[in-house]
Backbone as numpy.savetxt, mean C-alpha at the origin, in Angstrom:
# Nx Ny Nz CAx CAy CAz Cx Cy Cz
1.89 20.33 12.68 2.81 19.33 13.20 3.40 18.53 12.04
4.68 18.22 12.12 5.30 17.44 11.05 4.81 16.00 11.04
4.91 15.39 9.88 4.56 13.98 9.73 5.73 13.25 9.10
5.71 11.93 9.25 6.76 11.11 8.67 6.45 9.64 8.90
7.42 8.81 8.57 7.28 7.36 8.74 8.34 6.84 9.69
7.96 5.87 10.50 8.92 5.27 11.42 9.95 4.52 10.58
11.19 4.89 10.76 12.29 4.28 10.01 12.77 3.03 10.73
12.85 3.12 12.04 13.37 2.04 12.88 12.86 2.26 14.29
12.51 1.19 14.98 12.17 1.31 16.39 12.46 -0.01 17.09
13.23 0.05 18.17 13.59 -1.13 18.95 12.94 -0.99 20.33
11.94 -1.85 20.60 11.23 -1.76 21.88 12.14 -2.08 23.06
13.05 -3.01 22.89 13.95 -3.39 24.00 14.86 -2.24 24.39
15.39 -1.55 23.39 16.28 -0.42 23.66 15.50 0.84 23.98
14.26 0.91 23.51 13.41 2.05 23.85 13.61 3.28 22.98
14.08 3.09 21.77 14.22 4.24 20.88 14.19 3.80 19.42
14.10 4.81 18.56 14.12 4.57 17.13 14.26 5.89 16.41
13.93 5.90 15.12 14.04 7.12 14.33 12.84 7.25 13.41
12.50 8.50 13.12 11.44 8.82 12.18 12.07 9.51 10.98
11.69 9.06 9.79 12.10 9.75 8.57 10.98 10.73 8.25
11.23 12.00 8.47 10.21 13.02 8.25 9.88 13.20 6.78
8.65 13.61 6.50 8.24 13.87 5.12 9.05 15.01 4.51
9.63 15.86 5.37 10.46 16.96 4.88 11.90 16.56 4.67
12.22 15.27 4.93 13.57 14.76 4.71 14.42 14.71 5.97
13.97 15.30 7.05 14.74 15.32 8.29 14.56 14.00 9.05
15.63 13.55 9.68 15.56 12.35 10.51 15.46 12.81 11.96
14.50 12.23 12.70 14.21 12.66 14.06 14.32 11.46 15.00
15.00 11.69 16.14 15.14 10.66 17.17 13.78 10.41 17.81
13.44 9.13 18.01 12.14 8.76 18.58 12.35 7.97 19.87
12.22 8.63 21.03 12.31 7.89 22.29 10.98 7.23 22.62
11.02 6.14 23.34 9.79 5.43 23.71 8.88 6.32 24.56
9.46 7.25 25.29 8.66 8.13 26.15 7.76 9.08 25.34
8.03 9.24 24.04 7.21 10.13 23.21 5.96 9.44 22.70
5.88 8.12 22.87 4.73 7.35 22.40 3.65 7.27 23.47
2.38 7.28 23.08 1.30 7.07 24.05 1.44 5.68 24.68
1.01 5.55 25.90 1.10 4.27 26.62 0.33 3.20 25.85
0.97 2.07 25.64 0.34 0.95 24.96 0.45 0.98 23.44
1.01 2.05 22.89 1.15 2.15 21.44 2.42 1.45 20.99
2.28 0.61 19.98 3.44 -0.07 19.40 3.61 0.45 17.99
4.83 0.80 17.65 5.11 1.28 16.30 6.02 0.29 15.58
5.83 0.25 14.27 6.64 -0.61 13.41 7.21 0.24 12.29
8.28 -0.22 11.68 8.82 0.52 10.54 7.76 0.69 9.45
7.70 1.89 8.91 6.75 2.19 7.85 5.46 2.83 8.32
5.19 2.81 9.62 3.96 3.42 10.12 4.03 4.94 9.95
2.92 5.54 9.53 2.82 6.98 9.34 2.47 7.62 10.67
3.28 8.59 11.10 3.07 9.23 12.41 3.11 10.74 12.28
2.50 11.38 13.28 2.53 12.83 13.42 3.23 13.10 14.75
4.05 14.13 14.80 4.84 14.34 16.01 5.24 15.81 16.16
5.57 16.17 17.38 6.16 17.47 17.64 7.67 17.29 17.67
8.41 18.38 17.53 9.87 18.29 17.50 10.47 19.26 18.52
11.47 18.75 19.24 12.24 19.58 20.16 13.71 19.48 19.76
14.41 20.59 19.77 15.84 20.58 19.48 16.60 20.29 20.76
17.41 19.25 20.73 18.22 18.87 21.90 19.69 18.98 21.51
20.57 18.72 22.48 22.01 18.76 22.20 22.39 17.76 21.11
21.67 16.66 21.06 21.99 15.59 20.10 21.25 15.74 18.77
20.41 16.73 18.66 19.66 16.93 17.43 18.17 16.91 17.68
17.37 16.89 16.60 15.91 16.92 16.77 15.37 15.63 17.40
14.41 15.81 18.31 13.80 14.68 19.02 12.29 14.80 18.92
11.62 13.68 18.68 10.16 13.67 18.56 9.51 13.79 19.93
8.41 14.53 19.96 7.59 14.68 21.17 6.16 14.34 20.81
5.42 13.83 21.73 3.99 13.52 21.58 3.65 12.95 20.20
4.12 11.75 19.97 3.91 11.05 18.70 2.52 10.43 18.68
1.83 10.56 17.55 0.55 9.87 17.38 0.54 9.20 16.01
0.01 7.99 15.99 -0.06 7.21 14.75 -1.23 7.72 13.91
-0.96 7.96 12.63 -2.01 8.40 11.70 -2.64 7.14 11.12
-3.94 7.02 11.30 -4.66 5.82 10.82 -4.57 5.74 9.30
-4.32 4.54 8.82 -4.24 4.31 7.38 -5.65 4.27 6.82
-5.87 5.01 5.74 -7.18 5.06 5.10 -7.28 3.89 4.14
-8.36 3.12 4.27 -8.54 1.95 3.40 -8.90 2.39 1.99
-8.28 1.76 1.03 -8.51 2.06 -0.37 -9.94 1.66 -0.77
-10.64 2.55 -1.48 -11.98 2.23 -1.96 -11.93 1.12 -3.00
-10.89 1.12 -3.82 -10.75 0.06 -4.83 -10.60 -1.29 -4.14
-9.82 -1.33 -3.07 -9.63 -2.59 -2.35 -10.92 -2.99 -1.63
-11.64 -2.02 -1.11 -12.88 -2.30 -0.39 -13.95 -2.86 -1.32
-14.01 -2.33 -2.55 -15.02 -2.75 -3.52 -14.56 -3.91 -4.39
-13.45 -4.48 -4.07 -12.88 -5.59 -4.84 -13.78 -6.82 -4.74
-13.88 -7.56 -5.86 -14.69 -8.79 -5.86 -14.06 -9.85 -4.96
-14.87 -10.71 -4.43 -14.39 -11.83 -3.62 -13.67 -12.83 -4.55
-12.66 -13.53 -4.05 -11.94 -14.50 -4.89 -12.85 -15.55 -5.52
-13.87 -15.99 -4.78 -14.80 -16.99 -5.32 -15.56 -16.46 -6.53
-15.84 -15.16 -6.54 -16.56 -14.55 -7.66 -15.66 -14.37 -8.89
-14.35 -14.39 -8.67 -13.40 -14.20 -9.78 -13.21 -15.49 -10.59
-13.45 -16.65 -9.99 -13.19 -17.93 -10.67 -13.95 -18.05 -12.00
-15.29 -17.85 -12.03 -15.98 -17.97 -13.33 -15.54 -16.91 -14.34
-15.18 -15.73 -13.86 -14.71 -14.68 -14.76 -13.41 -15.10 -15.43
-12.50 -15.64 -14.64 -11.21 -16.10 -15.17 -11.42 -17.25 -16.15
-12.29 -18.18 -15.80 -12.53 -19.32 -16.69 -13.12 -18.87 -18.02
-14.07 -17.93 -17.99 -14.65 -17.41 -19.23 -13.60 -16.66 -20.05
-12.76 -15.90 -19.37 -11.72 -15.16 -20.07 -10.70 -16.10 -20.72
-10.41 -17.21 -20.07 -9.50 -18.21 -20.66 -10.09 -18.76 -21.95
-11.39 -19.03 -21.94 -12.05 -19.53 -23.16 -11.98 -18.49 -24.28
-12.23 -17.24 -23.95 -12.19 -16.17 -24.95 -10.77 -16.02 -25.51
-9.77 -16.05 -24.62 -8.39 -15.92 -25.07 -7.94 -17.12 -25.89
-8.42 -18.30 -25.55 -8.09 -19.50 -26.33 -8.65 -19.37 -27.74
-9.88 -18.89 -27.86 -10.49 -18.67 -29.17 -9.70 -17.61 -29.94
-9.28 -16.55 -29.26 -8.51 -15.49 -29.91 -7.17 -16.02 -30.40
-6.52 -16.88 -29.61 -5.22 -17.42 -30.03 -5.37 -18.32 -31.26
-6.49 -19.04 -31.34 -6.74 -19.87 -32.52 -6.86 -18.99 -33.76
-7.60 -17.89 -33.65 -7.76 -16.97 -34.78 -6.42 -16.33 -35.16
-5.61 -16.00 -34.16 -4.30 -15.42 -34.45 -3.39 -16.42 -35.17
-3.47 -17.69 -34.77 -2.67 -18.72 -35.44 -3.05 -18.86 -36.91
-4.29 -18.58 -37.22 -4.77 -18.66 -38.60 -4.48 -17.38 -39.39
-3.80 -16.44 -38.74 -3.39 -15.23 -39.43 -4.38 -14.09 -39.40
-5.37 -14.14 -38.49 -6.39 -13.09 -38.40 -6.47 -12.59 -36.96
-6.65 -11.27 -36.85 -6.91 -10.74 -35.52 -8.32 -11.14 -35.11
-8.53 -11.40 -33.80 -9.86 -11.86 -33.36 -10.92 -10.77 -33.49
-12.14 -11.22 -33.72 -13.27 -10.30 -33.75 -13.50 -9.79 -32.33
-13.84 -8.51 -32.20 -14.12 -7.94 -30.87 -12.87 -7.79 -30.03
-11.75 -7.47 -30.64 -10.49 -7.31 -29.91 -10.56 -6.23 -28.85
-11.30 -5.17 -29.13 -11.42 -4.09 -28.15 -12.18 -4.55 -26.90
-13.13 -5.47 -27.06 -13.85 -6.00 -25.89 -12.94 -6.91 -25.07
-12.10 -7.68 -25.76 -11.13 -8.54 -25.04 -10.17 -7.66 -24.24
-9.67 -6.60 -24.88 -8.74 -5.69 -24.20 -9.41 -5.03 -22.99
-10.66 -4.63 -23.14 -11.39 -4.00 -22.02 -11.58 -4.98 -20.87
-11.88 -6.24 -21.21 -12.05 -7.27 -20.17 -10.74 -7.51 -19.44
-9.64 -7.54 -20.17 -8.32 -7.75 -19.54 -7.95 -6.58 -18.63
-8.26 -5.35 -19.06 -7.97 -4.17 -18.22 -8.79 -4.21 -16.94
-10.07 -4.59 -17.05 -10.94 -4.67 -15.88 -10.42 -5.73 -14.91
-10.03 -6.87 -15.45 -9.48 -7.93 -14.62 -8.19 -7.47 -13.93
-7.34 -6.78 -14.68 -6.09 -6.27 -14.11 -6.38 -5.29 -12.98
-7.37 -4.45 -13.14 -7.73 -3.50 -12.08 -8.19 -4.23 -10.81
-8.96 -5.32 -10.99 -9.39 -6.09 -9.81 -8.20 -6.75 -9.11
-7.25 -7.25 -9.89 -6.08 -7.89 -9.28 -5.18 -6.85 -8.62
-5.10 -5.66 -9.19 -4.19 -4.65 -8.72 -4.71 -3.89 -7.50
-6.01 -3.97 -7.23 -6.60 -3.19 -6.12 -6.07 -3.61 -4.78
């Protein structure tokens, strides 16, 4: 069965369109959705296709559940990030003092590794 993302859907009018992963645009009537299902733009769906006089039309649409990112799931709590940020500020302040004096800071590779780790936590 083809998959794609809901491009547009108007509940009042009872129709919308799906942008298929293969590049095809498919008409989405409200009757193709399971009872009680609400779709929004960007939702990933799986559907059957029927060729009609007006072009391809979606049949038996089902929403594909979004898989939660492991990085996001294992992300530190915001409260746990506060002391890490404060310690990193102190380290960077010390490094900036050494740079002002014309010397690269000692342990620069450790500072870079800490910044990358912090960036990964923020980016998750």
